[in-house]
C-alpha positions in Angstrom: -0.1 0.0 0.1 0.8 3.6 -0.6 3.0 5.8 2.0 2.0 9.1 3.3 4.9 11.2 2.2 7.3 12.9 4.8 6.6 17.0 4.8 9.0 18.8 3.2 10.5 21.0 6.4 10.7 24.8 6.2 14.2 26.2 7.0 14.3 26.4 10.8 13.6 30.0 12.3 16.0 31.0 15.1 13.9 32.4 18.1 16.1 34.7 20.3 15.5 34.8 24.0 13.3 31.6 24.4 13.8 29.5 27.4 13.6 25.9 27.0 11.5 24.2 29.9 12.6 21.4 32.0 12.6 17.9 29.8 9.8 16.6 31.9 7.6 19.8 31.3 8.5 20.2 27.5 6.7 23.1 25.7 4.0 25.1 28.2 1.4 26.3 26.3 -0.9 28.1 28.7 -3.3 30.1 27.4 -3.2 33.8 29.4 -6.3 34.7 31.6 -6.6 32.9 35.1 -9.8 31.5 36.3 -11.3 32.2 39.7 -9.6 31.1 43.0 -10.2 27.6 43.3 -11.0 27.4 39.8 -9.3 24.0 39.0 -11.1 22.2 42.0 -10.4 19.3 43.8 -8.8 16.3 41.7 -11.6 14.1 42.4 -14.1 16.7 41.9 -15.8 16.0 45.3 -15.4 17.9 48.6 -17.4 15.7 50.9 -20.7 17.8 49.8 -20.8 18.3 46.1 -18.4 18.8 43.1 -17.0 22.0 42.7 -17.8 24.2 39.8 -14.3 23.8 37.8 -13.2 20.2 37.0 -9.7 19.7 35.6 -9.8 16.7 32.9 -6.7 15.5 31.8 -6.7 14.8 27.9 -3.4 12.7 27.0 -2.9 12.2 23.3 -0.6 11.2 20.5 -0.7 10.5 16.9 1.0 8.7 14.1 2.1 5.4 16.0 2.2 3.3 12.6 2.9 0.0 14.5 5.9 1.3 16.2 5.9 -1.2 19.0 9.6 -1.7 19.7 11.9 1.3 19.9 12.5 2.7 16.7 15.7 2.8 15.3 17.7 5.7 13.9 16.6 9.2 13.5 13.0 7.8 13.9 13.9 7.2 17.5 15.1 10.3 18.6 13.5 14.0 19.5 15.5 16.9 19.5 15.6 19.1 22.6 16.1 22.8 22.8 18.2 23.8 25.9 18.2 27.1 27.8 21.5 28.3 25.9 19.9 27.9 22.7 21.4 24.9 21.5 19.9 21.2 20.8 20.6 17.9 22.1 18.8 14.4 20.9 17.2 12.3 23.2 16.3 8.6 22.8 12.4 7.9 22.7 9.5 5.8 21.7 8.6 1.9 22.3 5.2 1.2 23.9 7.0 -0.7 26.5 8.0 2.9 27.6 5.1 4.9 26.7 2.7 2.6 28.5 4.8 3.6 31.6 4.8 7.1 30.9 1.0 7.4 30.3 0.1 5.2 33.4 2.5 7.4 35.6 0.8 10.6 34.2 -2.7 9.4 35.0 -2.0 9.0 38.4 -3.6 11.4 40.8 -6.1 12.1 37.6 -9.2 10.5 38.2 -10.8 12.5 35.0 -8.2 11.2 32.4 -9.0 10.7 28.7 -6.5 9.1 26.5 -7.1 10.2 22.8 -5.2 9.8 19.2 -5.0 11.6 16.2 -4.8 9.1 13.6 -2.4 6.7 11.7 -2.4 4.2 14.6 -1.3 1.5 12.1 -0.2 1.4 8.6 3.3 1.8 7.4 4.2 -0.6 10.2 7.6 -2.6 11.3 7.5 -6.2 10.9 6.3 -7.3 14.2 2.8 -5.5 13.4 2.9 -5.1 9.7 3.5 -9.0 9.3 -0.4 -9.5 11.4 -2.1 -6.9 9.6 -1.4 -4.6 12.6 -3.4 -6.9 15.2 -0.6 -6.6 17.6 -0.9 -2.8 17.7 -4.6 -2.8 18.3 -3.7 -5.2 20.9 -0.9 -3.0 22.4 -3.5 0.4 22.2 -6.1 -1.9 24.4 -3.9 -2.4 26.9 -2.8 1.2 26.9 -6.2 2.3 27.6 -6.7 4.5 24.8 -10.2 5.8 24.7 -10.8 6.8 21.0 -8.9 8.2 17.8 -9.4 9.4 14.6 -8.8 7.5 11.5 -5.9 8.3 9.6 -4.8 8.1 5.7 -2.9 4.5 6.6 -6.1 3.3 8.3 -7.0 2.6 4.6 -3.7 1.2 3.6 -6.0 -2.1 3.3 -9.6 -0.5 2.6 -12.4 0.0 4.5 -13.4 -3.6 5.4 -10.1 -4.2 6.9 -10.6 -1.4 8.9 -13.7 -2.3 10.0 -11.9 -5.9 11.3 -9.8 -3.7 13.2 -12.6 -2.2 14.6 -15.3 -5.2 15.3 -12.6 -8.1 15.4 -12.6 -11.5 13.5 -9.7 -13.2 12.2 -8.0 -12.3 9.0 -10.2 -13.3 5.8 -7.5 -14.9 4.3 -5.0 -15.6 6.6 -6.9 -17.1 9.6 -5.8 -16.3 13.3 -2.9 -16.1 14.1 -2.7 -17.4 17.7 -5.6 -19.6 19.4 -7.4 -16.8 20.2 -9.9 -14.8 17.8 -8.8 -11.4 17.5 -11.7 -9.3 19.6 -10.7 -5.8 17.4 -10.2 -2.5 19.2 -12.2 -1.5 22.7 -11.8 2.0 21.7 -13.8 3.8 18.9 -12.2 4.8 15.5 -13.9 8.0 14.7 -14.5 8.9 10.9 -16.8 11.9 10.5 -15.7 12.6 6.9 -15.6 9.5 5.4 -18.6 8.3 3.5 -19.9 5.5 2.0 -20.6 6.6 -1.5 -23.9 4.8 -1.5 -25.5 5.3 1.9 -23.8 9.0 2.3 -23.1 7.9 5.7 -19.8 7.8 7.5 -18.3 4.2 7.5 -17.7 4.6 11.4 -19.0 6.7 14.0 -18.5 10.4 13.6 -18.0 11.3 17.1 -17.9 9.7 20.9 -19.0 11.5 23.7 -16.6 10.6 27.3 -18.5 10.9 30.7 -17.9 10.7 34.2 -19.6 12.1 37.1 -21.5 14.9 35.1 -18.5 15.7 33.2 -19.3 15.2 29.1 -16.4 15.9 26.6 -17.5 15.0 23.0 -14.8 13.8 20.4 -14.9 14.2 16.6 -12.6 12.6 14.5 -11.9 13.2 10.7 -9.0 12.6 8.4 -7.6 14.9 5.8 -9.9 15.1 3.1 -7.0 14.7 0.7 -6.5 11.3 1.8 -7.7 9.4 -1.5 -4.5 11.2 -3.2 -2.1 9.3 -0.9 -3.7 6.2 -0.5 -4.4 3.4 -3.4 -7.4 3.7 -5.2 -8.2 0.1 -4.0 -7.8 1.3 -0.5 -10.6 4.0 -0.8 -12.8 2.8 -3.4 -16.4 3.3 -2.7 -15.7 5.9 -0.3 -16.1 9.8 -0.1 -13.9 12.1 1.9 -15.4 15.5 2.8 -14.1 18.7 3.7 -12.6 18.5 7.4 -13.9 22.0 8.4 -17.2 21.4 7.3 -17.4 18.4 9.0 -16.5 19.0 12.2 -18.6 22.0 12.3 -21.7 19.8 11.3 -21.1 17.3 14.2 -20.4 20.2 16.8 -23.7 21.4 16.2 -25.0 17.9 16.9 -23.1 17.3 19.8 -24.2 21.0 21.2 -28.0 19.6 20.4 -27.5 16.7 22.6 -26.3 19.1 25.5 -22.5 18.2 25.0 -20.7 21.8 25.1 -17.1 20.4 25.7 -16.0 19.3 22.6 -12.4 18.1 21.0 -11.9 17.6 17.4 -9.2 14.8 16.7 -7.8 15.6 12.9 -5.3 13.8 10.9 -4.0 16.8 9.4 -1.3 18.9 10.7 1.5 21.8 10.5 5.2 22.6 10.1 6.6 24.5 13.2 9.3 26.8 12.6 11.7 24.7 14.7 12.4 21.1 15.0 12.6 20.9 18.8 9.8 19.5 20.3 9.7 22.0 23.0 10.0 25.0 20.8 7.8 28.2 22.0 5.3 27.9 19.1 3.6 31.2 20.3 6.8 32.8 21.3 6.0 35.6 18.6 2.4 35.4 19.0 -0.2 33.0 19.1 0.0 30.4 16.0 3.3 32.6 14.7 4.9 29.4 15.0 3.4 27.4 12.8 2.4 27.1 9.0 0.5 24.3 6.8 -3.0 22.9 6.3 -3.9 22.8 10.1 -3.7 26.6 10.7 -6.4 27.2 8.2 -8.3 24.6 9.3 -7.7 25.6 12.9 -8.9 29.3 11.9 -12.5 28.1 10.4 -13.5 25.2 12.9 -16.3 26.5 14.9 -15.5 28.2 18.2 -17.5 25.4 19.7 -14.4 23.0 19.7 -12.3 23.6 22.6 -9.3 21.8 21.4 -7.7 20.4 18.5 -5.4 17.2 18.5 -3.9 16.9 15.3 -1.1 14.8 13.2 0.0 13.6 10.0 3.1 15.6 9.4 4.8 13.9 11.9 5.9 17.1 13.6 5.9 17.9 17.3 3.8 21.3 18.4 2.1 23.1 21.1 0.5 26.0 19.5 -2.5 28.3 20.0 -4.4 29.5 17.2 -7.4 32.0 16.8 -10.5 30.6 16.5 -13.0 32.2 13.8 -14.4 34.4 16.9 -10.7 35.8 17.6 -10.0 33.7 20.7 -6.7 31.5 21.1 -7.4 27.8 20.9 -4.9 25.0 21.7 -3.6 23.2 18.9 -1.4 20.1 19.8 0.8 17.1 17.9 2.8 14.7 19.5 5.3 14.3 16.4 5.1 10.2 15.6 5.9 6.7 16.4 5.4 7.3 20.4 8.4 9.3 20.7 5.9 12.0 22.5 2.7 12.1 24.3 0.7 15.5 24.6 -0.7 16.2 28.4 -3.5 18.5 28.1 -5.3 20.1 31.0 -9.2 21.2 30.0 -11.1 22.9 32.9 -14.4 21.7 32.8 -17.3 24.1 34.3 -19.8 22.4 35.7 -22.4 25.5 35.3 -22.4 25.9 31.8 -20.8 22.6 30.7 -18.3 23.9 28.7 -14.8 24.3 28.8 -12.8 27.5 30.4 -10.6 28.0 27.5 -8.8 30.7 29.3 -7.6 27.8 31.7 -6.3 25.6 28.9 -2.8 24.4 29.3 -0.7 21.6 27.5 2.8 20.4 26.9 4.7 17.7 24.8 6.5 15.3 26.9 9.2 12.9 25.9 8.7 9.1 25.8 12.3 8.2 27.3 13.4 4.9 27.8 15.0 5.6 31.1 11.9 4.3 33.0 11.0 0.8 33.5 9.3 -1.2 31.0 5.8 -2.1 31.0 5.8 -5.8 31.8 2.4 -6.1 29.8 3.6 -4.8 26.8 7.2 -6.5 27.1 5.2 -9.8 27.0 2.8 -8.9 23.9 6.3 -8.0 22.0 7.8 -11.2 22.9 4.6 -13.2 21.6 4.6 -11.6 18.4 8.2 -11.5 17.7 8.5 -15.3 18.5 5.5 -15.7 15.7 7.7 -13.3 13.2 11.3 -14.8 14.1 11.4 -17.4 11.3 11.1 -14.5 8.6 12.0 -11.7 10.5 15.5 -13.0 11.3 16.7 -13.8 8.0 19.9 -12.1 6.4 19.2 -10.1 3.2 22.3 -8.1 2.8 25.2 -6.5 4.9 26.2 -2.5 4.9 28.9 -0.8 6.1 27.7 1.9 7.8 24.3 3.3 8.6 22.0 3.9 5.5 19.8 7.3 6.5 16.7 8.2 5.7 16.5 11.8 6.3 17.3 14.9 4.0 15.9 15.9 0.7 17.8 13.3 -1.2 18.6 10.5 1.0 20.9 7.7 0.9 18.2 5.1 1.8 15.8 6.5 -1.0 18.8 6.0 -3.4 19.5 3.0 -2.3 15.7 1.5 -2.9 15.6 3.4 -6.3 18.8 1.9 -7.4 17.3 -1.6 -6.3 14.3 -0.9 -8.7 16.3 0.3 -11.3 18.2 -3.2 -11.0 15.0 -5.2 -11.0 13.6 -3.6 -13.8 16.4 -4.1 -16.3 16.0 -7.8 -15.0 12.5 -7.5 -16.2 13.2 -5.2 -19.5 16.7 -4.5 -20.1 15.6 -1.1 -21.9 14.8 0.5 -18.5 16.6 3.7 -18.0 15.8 5.0 -14.6 13.8 4.6 -11.6 12.1 6.8 -9.3 11.1 6.2 -5.8 8.5 8.5 -3.4 10.2 9.9 -0.2 7.1 8.9 1.9 7.9 5.2 1.1 10.8 5.1 2.7 9.5 4.4 6.4 13.1 4.1 8.1 16.9 4.0 7.4 19.2 1.2 7.9 21.3 1.1 10.9 24.8 -0.9 11.1 24.3 -1.7 15.3 22.6 -4.9 15.4 19.1 -5.0 16.6 19.4 -8.5 17.8 21.9 -11.5 17.6 22.3 -10.8 13.8 25.5 -9.4 14.3 26.6 -5.7 13.1 26.2 -4.8 9.6 23.6 -7.5 8.8 20.1 -6.4 7.4 17.6 -8.5 8.4 14.2 -9.4 6.3 12.5 -7.7 9.3 14.7 -4.4 8.8 14.0 -4.3 5.1 10.1 -4.7 6.0 10.7 -1.6 8.3 12.1 0.4 5.4 9.5 -0.8 2.9 6.5 -2.1 4.7 3.5 -1.4 1.8 3.8 -4.7 -0.5 3.8 -2.2 -3.6 4.7 -3.9 -6.7 7.8 -2.3 -9.0 6.2 -1.3 -12.3 7.7 -0.5 -15.6 6.3 2.2 -17.8 7.3 4.4 -20.9 7.2 8.3 -20.9 8.3 10.7 -23.1 11.1 12.9 -22.4 8.8 15.8 -22.1 6.8 13.6 -19.5 9.8 12.7 -17.7 10.7 16.6 -17.2 7.0 17.0 -16.1 7.0 14.5 -13.3 10.2 16.4 -11.7 8.5 19.7 -12.0 5.6 18.2 -10.5 7.8 17.4 -7.3 7.4 21.3 -6.5 4.2 22.2 -8.3 0.7 21.6 -8.2 -0.5 19.7 -4.9 3.2 19.7 -4.4 4.1 23.2 -4.4 3.5 24.3 -1.0 5.0 20.8 0.6 7.4 19.3 -2.1 7.8 15.7 -2.3 11.0 14.7 -3.9 11.4 11.9 -5.8 14.4 9.6 -4.9 16.4 9.0 -8.2 18.5 5.9 -9.4 22.1 6.6 -10.5 22.6 7.9 -13.4 19.6 11.0 -12.7 20.9 14.1 -12.0 19.7 17.7 -11.7 19.7 20.9 -9.9 16.8 21.9 -7.4 16.8 25.5 -6.8 14.7 26.1 -3.7 15.4 29.7 -3.9 12.6 29.8 -6.7 9.0 29.2 -6.6 6.9 26.4 -8.3 8.2 24.3 -10.8 11.0 26.8 -12.1 12.7 25.0 -8.7 13.7 22.0 -11.0 15.9 23.5 -13.4 15.4 21.9 -16.8 18.6 22.2 -18.3 20.7 20.9 -15.5 18.5 17.2 -16.1 21.0 14.7 -17.2 20.4 10.8 -17.6 24.2 9.3 -17.4 25.8 12.7 -18.6 23.1 13.2 -21.6 20.4 15.8 -21.6 17.0 14.6 -21.6 15.3 14.2 -25.3 11.8 15.4 -24.8 10.8 13.2 -28.0 12.5 10.5 -27.0 11.1 7.1 -24.9 12.1 6.6 -21.5 11.3 3.1 -19.5 11.0 4.1 -15.7 10.5 1.9 -12.7 8.6 3.0 -10.2 6.1 1.4 -7.4 2.7 0.4 -8.0 1.4 3.7 -5.7 3.4 6.0 -7.9 2.4 4.3 -11.1 -1.3 5.4 -10.3 -0.2 8.7 -10.2 -0.1 8.9 -6.3 1.4 11.8 -4.2 0.2 14.3 -6.7 2.1 12.8 -9.7 -0.6 12.7 -12.4 1.7 12.4 -15.1 3.2 9.1 -13.4 -0.5 7.8 -14.4 -0.1 8.5 -18.1 2.7 5.8 -18.7 2.3 3.2 -21.5 3.6 -0.4 -21.9 3.0 -1.3 -18.2 4.4 -4.3 -16.9 4.0 -5.4 -13.5 6.8 -7.2 -11.4 7.7 -8.6 -7.7 6.9 -6.6 -4.2 9.4 -3.7 -3.8 10.7 -5.1 -0.6 11.6 -8.2 -2.5 13.4 -5.9 -4.9 15.6 -4.4 -2.3 16.3 -7.7 -0.8 17.5 -9.1 -4.0 19.4 -6.1 -4.7 21.1 -6.2 -1.4 22.0 -10.2 -1.6 23.5 -9.2 -4.9 25.5 -6.4 -4.2 26.9 -7.0 -0.4 28.7 -9.8 1.4 29.9 -10.5 5.4 33.5 -9.3 3.4 32.3 -7.0 1.1 29.3 -5.0 2.7 27.4 -2.4 0.8 28.4 1.4 1.0 25.6 3.9 1.8 24.8 5.8 -1.6 26.6 9.5 -1.1 23.1 11.1 -2.0 24.7 13.4 -4.5 21.9 13.0 -7.4 20.4 16.1 -7.0 22.3 19.2 -6.3 19.9 21.6 -3.7 20.5 25.2 -4.1 19.0 27.2 -0.8 
């Protein structure tokens, strides 16, 4: 299935005078005005006679877990923390054994506590979850006591029927039961308010859910980005309609209000781009919402003031920001990066007299899921169970590397390696194959030199390869004219990709200059495009290898959907495994590509 492309990061902006909070406090995004004395009330909400007027409700949230049950490796398993002197440091983070411990500790002393998520809990998952169609992740989320989540685009990787199975339970329709127990499904509701069945015009899952305790009611509305069909395979969204996020949230906010629910949180699988990569960056240092850009800004500015907070995701960024609602009042918007590296702790002060949240008292902070706390024993047992089942497949060595193959940057060594593997495989299918292109969002991780288990340093296992390419896309060959090939490269930075470029990873031999000082399609310098040193001939025919997602025009590349002479090959992971096996050995490991095929001007 296709991948969500990793967003293009705007260049970081230095914010003078910023003081970093302690790591345990993270980014404190408190709204300014104070409540009357005693407003935060008794944690239990009961003074022996009657509850106080104001009751603090703890909202713990995270997003984009993507089945990362074990601690993510490399840069995917670290966060950047801003220090008081303006420098930064990295912290190892993530892993559900640690996430469970952190969440359980955070809930102590907070009887009014809700745990919510912003989508992409599954999909693009490592082998331990993806091999079993993400049943292990749903099982882990049940143990985490997740209360509610929105759907994300990756919840549709295997289609609406498979999503319904994850919600309702039952063994896989073709592979059956993986253990002696029937899969029971999610204990928590998946919300899909803006995902409609084309025939019935009704949401395919619940549009909203209401949490209740001792008279306190908080409603949750869940949506995914309207553009989901453009980043998911056609089969995954067949028969579905994806409606506008703002219109949908506003519609169901009115419905909740009619039911007497006035405290409302929106779970939105769409996000933004903070001005800093540090999780504890003060997003509001220059004023409300000044430190964030991207789609979530316009959404937040137009969602009805009846919604009290927005939990977001999709861009895999970390932020705690206030953005003014349509009435001009600041409202909290949060995201906890991805892969379980952070969680957000938000305090919603509920006013029992009005049934609404006292918005001036909302405060929020991102916290690191450090690996210095004890592991949760139940999560360790869960991981051990599924790893035992996966081991016969996952532990097989498929290649050897001499150093880390990183997946970060406009052009990454891992992206180039995958493109080279698909090019080599394409040449086997058809010797006339000229090049390969790989979408950056399909590169889910890099390869690390250090051994993750008993395989030894430098050994690449099938499980590690699966983590890099978990979608089971096929490698497809298509013919394009030179003019079309140039247009494909320009579509990286124009059309739907103009604001957040998706730079395709090129196979060896394709070179060009990307000038980011320019705008739109002009950022690809046409005269610089070369294939094996020769200029592209607009009238010539070029045979191009891509994955099936790109071959269908995914990720905003409509021209890639116009190829001719289609030939469908094996799955992309098999192509990578074949390449690594053929081009490396214990005595002669593969050297990571230099990632110098694209010359970037900034």
